[in-house]
C-alpha positions as CSV (number, residue, x, y, z in Angstrom):
1,M,39.2,-14.8,-40.6
2,A,42.6,-13.3,-41.5
3,P,42.7,-10.6,-44.2
4,S,44.9,-12.8,-46.4
5,A,42.4,-15.6,-46.4
6,T,41.0,-16.8,-49.7
7,R,37.3,-16.1,-50.5
8,F,35.3,-17.3,-53.5
9,S,31.6,-17.9,-54.4
10,L,29.6,-20.6,-56.1
11,V,26.2,-20.2,-57.8
12,T,23.6,-22.6,-56.4
13,P,21.2,-24.8,-58.5
14,P,17.6,-23.6,-58.9
15,G,15.6,-24.2,-55.8
16,F,18.7,-24.9,-53.6
17,S,18.2,-24.7,-49.9
18,F,21.5,-24.5,-47.9
19,Q,20.0,-25.3,-44.5
20,R,18.0,-28.3,-45.7
21,T,21.0,-29.7,-47.5
22,V,23.2,-29.2,-44.5
23,R,20.6,-30.7,-42.2
24,S,19.6,-33.5,-44.6
25,H,21.0,-36.1,-42.2
26,G,23.5,-36.4,-39.4
27,W,26.7,-35.8,-41.2
28,Y,26.8,-32.1,-40.1
29,T,27.2,-33.3,-36.5
30,L,30.2,-35.4,-37.4
31,L,33.8,-34.1,-37.6
32,P,35.4,-32.6,-39.6
33,F,32.1,-30.7,-40.1
34,R,31.1,-28.0,-37.6
35,Y,27.7,-26.4,-38.0
36,D,26.7,-23.0,-36.6
37,G,23.0,-23.0,-36.7
38,D,22.7,-19.5,-35.3
39,G,25.2,-18.0,-37.7
40,G,24.0,-20.2,-40.6
41,S,27.5,-21.4,-41.6
42,L,29.1,-24.8,-42.1
43,R,32.8,-25.4,-41.5
44,Y,34.8,-28.3,-42.8
45,T,38.5,-28.9,-42.3
46,A,39.8,-30.1,-45.7
47,R,42.9,-31.4,-47.2
48,L,43.7,-29.5,-50.4
49,G,46.7,-31.2,-51.9
50,S,49.5,-30.8,-49.3
51,M,47.6,-28.2,-47.4
52,V,45.1,-28.6,-44.6
53,T,42.7,-25.7,-44.0
54,T,39.3,-25.0,-42.6
55,L,36.6,-23.9,-45.1
56,E,33.7,-21.8,-43.9
57,I,30.6,-22.1,-46.1
58,A,27.6,-19.7,-45.9
59,C,24.7,-18.8,-48.2
60,Q,22.8,-15.6,-48.5
61,P,19.4,-15.9,-46.8
62,T,17.3,-16.2,-49.9
63,G,14.4,-18.6,-49.8
64,P,14.5,-21.4,-52.4
65,S,12.4,-21.1,-55.5
66,R,12.3,-23.4,-58.5
67,R,11.7,-20.3,-60.6
68,Q,15.2,-18.9,-59.9
69,T,16.8,-20.1,-63.1
70,S,19.3,-17.3,-63.9
71,D,22.6,-17.0,-62.1
72,A,21.8,-13.5,-61.0
73,A,18.6,-14.5,-59.3
74,R,19.9,-17.5,-57.4
75,P,21.6,-17.5,-54.0
76,R,25.4,-17.8,-53.9
77,L,27.5,-19.8,-51.6
78,T,30.4,-17.9,-50.1
79,V,33.4,-20.0,-49.2
80,R,36.3,-18.7,-47.1
81,A,39.5,-20.6,-46.5
82,G,41.6,-20.0,-43.4
83,Q,44.7,-19.2,-45.4
84,P,45.7,-18.2,-48.9
85,L,45.0,-20.8,-51.6
86,R,46.9,-21.2,-54.9
87,S,44.9,-21.7,-58.0
88,E,45.0,-25.5,-57.9
89,E,44.0,-25.5,-54.2
90,R,41.1,-23.1,-54.9
91,S,39.9,-25.4,-57.7
92,E,40.0,-28.4,-55.3
93,A,38.1,-26.4,-52.7
94,R,35.4,-25.6,-55.2
95,R,35.2,-29.3,-56.2
96,L,34.9,-30.4,-52.6
97,V,32.1,-27.9,-51.8
98,R,30.2,-28.9,-54.9
99,R,30.5,-32.6,-53.7
100,M,29.7,-31.9,-50.1
101,L,26.5,-30.0,-50.8
102,S,25.4,-32.2,-53.8
103,L,25.2,-29.2,-56.0
104,D,25.2,-31.3,-59.2
105,A,22.3,-33.6,-58.1
106,E,19.5,-33.5,-60.7
107,L,16.3,-33.6,-58.7
108,E,13.7,-32.1,-61.0
109,P,12.3,-35.6,-62.0
110,F,11.8,-36.4,-58.4
111,Y,10.0,-33.1,-57.7
112,D,7.8,-33.7,-60.7
113,L,7.0,-37.2,-59.5
114,T,6.1,-36.2,-56.0
115,A,4.3,-32.9,-56.7
116,R,0.9,-34.3,-56.0
117,E,1.9,-36.7,-53.2
118,P,0.5,-35.3,-49.9
119,A,3.5,-36.5,-47.8
120,L,6.1,-35.3,-50.3
121,A,4.8,-32.4,-52.3
122,W,6.6,-30.0,-49.9
123,A,10.1,-31.2,-51.0
124,G,10.3,-29.4,-54.3
125,P,9.2,-26.0,-53.1
126,A,11.4,-26.4,-50.0
127,G,14.5,-27.3,-52.0
128,A,14.9,-30.6,-50.0
129,G,16.5,-33.8,-51.3
130,R,20.2,-33.0,-51.5
131,F,22.4,-34.8,-49.1
132,L,25.4,-33.5,-47.2
133,R,28.4,-35.6,-48.0
134,G,32.0,-35.9,-47.0
135,A,34.9,-34.8,-49.1
136,C,35.2,-38.2,-50.7
137,V,33.5,-41.6,-51.0
138,F,36.0,-43.1,-48.5
139,E,34.9,-40.7,-45.8
140,D,31.2,-41.5,-46.4
141,A,31.9,-45.2,-46.3
142,V,33.8,-45.0,-43.0
143,K,31.1,-42.9,-41.4
144,L,28.4,-45.3,-42.6
145,L,30.2,-48.2,-41.0
146,C,30.2,-46.2,-37.8
147,T,26.4,-45.9,-38.0
148,T,25.7,-49.7,-38.0
149,N,24.0,-51.2,-35.0
150,C,24.4,-48.3,-32.6
151,N,22.9,-45.1,-31.5
152,W,23.9,-41.7,-32.9
153,R,25.9,-40.7,-29.8
154,L,28.2,-43.7,-30.3
155,T,28.6,-42.8,-34.0
156,R,29.6,-39.3,-33.1
157,S,32.1,-40.5,-30.5
158,M,33.7,-43.0,-32.9
159,V,34.1,-40.5,-35.6
160,E,35.4,-37.8,-33.2
161,R,38.1,-40.2,-31.8
162,L,39.1,-41.2,-35.3
163,V,39.5,-37.7,-36.6
164,T,41.2,-36.5,-33.4
165,A,43.7,-39.3,-33.4
166,L,44.6,-39.5,-37.1
167,G,43.5,-36.3,-38.9
168,E,46.0,-33.8,-40.1
169,A,45.8,-30.5,-38.3
170,A,45.0,-27.2,-39.9
171,P,46.6,-24.0,-38.6
172,D,43.5,-23.3,-36.5
173,G,44.0,-26.7,-34.7
174,R,41.0,-28.4,-36.3
175,R,41.7,-31.7,-38.0
176,A,40.8,-33.1,-41.4
177,F,39.3,-36.6,-42.0
178,P,42.2,-39.1,-42.0
179,T,43.4,-40.6,-45.2
180,A,43.0,-44.3,-46.1
181,R,46.8,-44.6,-45.8
182,A,46.9,-43.1,-42.3
183,M,44.1,-45.5,-41.2
184,A,45.6,-48.5,-42.9
185,A,48.9,-47.9,-40.9
186,Q,47.1,-48.5,-37.6
187,P,46.8,-52.0,-36.0
188,E,43.3,-53.4,-35.4
189,G,43.8,-52.7,-31.7
190,F,43.7,-49.0,-32.4
191,Y,40.2,-49.3,-33.7
192,R,39.2,-51.4,-30.7
193,H,40.8,-49.4,-28.0
194,T,41.2,-45.8,-29.2
195,V,38.3,-45.4,-31.6
196,K,36.3,-47.9,-29.5
197,A,34.7,-49.2,-32.7
198,G,33.8,-52.6,-31.3
199,Y,33.0,-55.3,-33.9
200,R,33.6,-52.7,-36.6
201,A,37.4,-52.6,-35.8
202,P,38.5,-55.2,-38.4
203,F,36.1,-53.8,-41.0
204,L,37.5,-50.3,-40.7
205,K,41.1,-51.5,-40.9
206,E,40.4,-53.7,-43.9
207,L,38.5,-51.0,-45.7
208,A,41.4,-48.6,-45.3
209,E,43.9,-51.2,-46.3
210,R,42.1,-52.1,-49.5
211,V,41.6,-48.4,-50.5
212,A,45.2,-47.5,-49.6
213,A,46.5,-50.4,-51.7
214,G,44.4,-49.4,-54.7
215,E,42.5,-52.7,-54.6
216,L,39.2,-51.0,-53.8
217,E,38.7,-47.8,-55.9
218,L,35.8,-46.2,-54.0
219,E,36.1,-42.9,-55.7
220,A,35.4,-44.5,-59.1
221,W,31.9,-45.3,-57.7
222,E,31.0,-41.7,-58.1
223,G,29.7,-40.2,-61.3
224,G,26.9,-42.5,-62.4
225,A,28.8,-44.6,-64.9
226,T,27.9,-47.8,-63.0
227,D,24.3,-48.9,-62.4
228,S,22.9,-49.3,-59.0
229,A,22.8,-53.1,-59.0
230,A,26.5,-53.4,-59.9
231,L,27.5,-50.8,-57.3
232,K,25.4,-52.5,-54.6
233,R,27.2,-55.8,-55.3
234,Q,30.5,-54.0,-55.0
235,A,29.4,-52.3,-51.8
236,L,28.2,-55.6,-50.3
237,G,31.6,-57.0,-51.0
238,V,33.1,-54.6,-48.4
239,K,33.2,-56.4,-45.1
240,G,30.9,-54.9,-42.5
241,M,28.5,-53.4,-45.1
242,G,25.1,-55.1,-45.2
243,P,22.1,-53.9,-47.2
244,Y,21.5,-50.9,-44.9
245,A,25.0,-49.5,-45.2
246,A,25.4,-50.4,-48.9
247,E,22.1,-48.8,-49.9
248,G,22.9,-45.8,-47.6
249,L,26.2,-45.2,-49.4
250,L,24.6,-45.6,-52.8
251,R,22.0,-43.0,-51.8
252,L,24.8,-40.5,-51.1
253,L,26.1,-41.3,-54.6
254,G,22.8,-40.4,-56.2
255,H,21.4,-43.9,-56.6
256,Y,18.0,-43.8,-54.8
257,D,16.4,-47.1,-55.6
258,G,17.6,-48.7,-52.3
259,L,15.7,-47.9,-49.1
260,A,18.6,-48.4,-46.6
261,I,16.1,-49.5,-43.9
262,D,17.3,-49.8,-40.3
263,R,15.4,-50.0,-37.0
264,W,15.2,-46.2,-36.8
265,C,13.4,-46.1,-40.1
266,L,10.9,-48.6,-38.9
267,A,10.3,-46.8,-35.6
268,K,9.9,-43.4,-37.3
269,F,7.4,-44.9,-39.8
270,Q,5.4,-46.3,-36.9
271,R,5.4,-43.0,-35.1
272,L,4.4,-41.0,-38.2
273,Y,1.7,-43.3,-39.4
274,G,0.4,-44.6,-36.1
275,T,0.8,-48.3,-36.8
276,K,0.0,-50.5,-33.8
277,T,3.1,-52.6,-34.2
278,L,6.5,-52.0,-35.6
279,P,6.2,-52.3,-39.4
280,T,8.3,-54.8,-41.3
281,P,10.8,-53.8,-44.0
282,A,8.4,-55.4,-46.5
283,R,5.7,-52.9,-45.5
284,L,8.0,-50.0,-46.2
285,R,9.1,-51.5,-49.5
286,R,5.4,-51.8,-50.5
287,R,4.7,-48.2,-49.4
288,Y,7.6,-46.6,-51.4
289,R,7.7,-49.0,-54.4
290,Q,5.5,-46.6,-56.4
291,F,8.4,-44.1,-56.6
292,G,10.6,-46.5,-58.6
293,A,14.2,-45.4,-59.0
294,W,13.5,-42.6,-56.4
295,Q,12.0,-44.7,-53.7
296,G,15.0,-44.4,-51.3
297,L,14.8,-40.6,-51.5
298,A,11.0,-40.7,-51.1
299,L,11.3,-42.8,-47.9
300,W,14.0,-40.5,-46.4
301,L,12.1,-37.3,-47.1
302,D,8.9,-38.8,-45.8
303,L,10.4,-39.9,-42.6
304,T,12.4,-36.7,-42.0
305,R,9.9,-34.1,-43.1
306,D,9.4,-32.9,-39.5
307,W,13.2,-32.0,-39.4
308,H,12.7,-29.4,-42.0
309,A,10.1,-27.2,-40.3
310,E,11.2,-23.6,-40.4
311,D,10.9,-23.0,-36.7
312,Q,12.7,-26.0,-35.3
313,P,15.9,-27.9,-35.6
314,P,16.1,-31.5,-36.7
315,S,14.8,-34.1,-34.2
316,W,17.6,-36.6,-34.1
317,P,16.9,-40.0,-32.5
């Protein structure tokens, strides 16, 4: 990193785990994220006002502890930008890192609820439960549309082609996630033939058009001012978003009462619990209903607990 690059730090919440947040789900394998598992750092190419730069995020290797309540005792995130940042760009970079690593998520009620649950008691001490997110709700919504009815390799390919074709380049050659305006300017054929998004092509174009025109204010969905039921109705109004994608997006926004069940969830539940046949969504709803407003997070951490063993990487499907 050049000597003139900007560097700043952020204090983490009590019990924060950098690695478990980064590896909370597959976003860290999707551009503009790049994850260095050996070096323990996460890179993200971001748009900061009129500038595009790559942020490198790392955390001192301190194990999570819910007893670390003072700023001095808690690990700090170190963030380095690939070029000098002005004060407003530095402020935007701080905001983006806080969002991407869910630093403001309030998880203590969930940890208290699951402290005596055999399958979930590990989550609090391990600092699990925060989700890696994109720089904005629009990015998360686009990526979720790219996860529907396909395997993870296809999701990665679609996102890579989208970012490579439309993302603005940083000085290091890496590209940011494209804006809604850039996506809206493309014909539907671009999504069919360049992104190879298949049936998702018209949905991606329409989503970008609605956001670029100000008709759909996705960023207003963040912040908790709207209840889950109302947000879910709005999400289901986005073409291409069924219950799985809508509930998955809400989960990234901190609304955990939806389960976001897809076939992978059903297959993983069968493997973990040894059911003779593939379970039905109703069975999963019965299993996690006891966790109330937290049931979606309970389901996800239950199904992915093997990803967070200290001696192995996540086992992606």
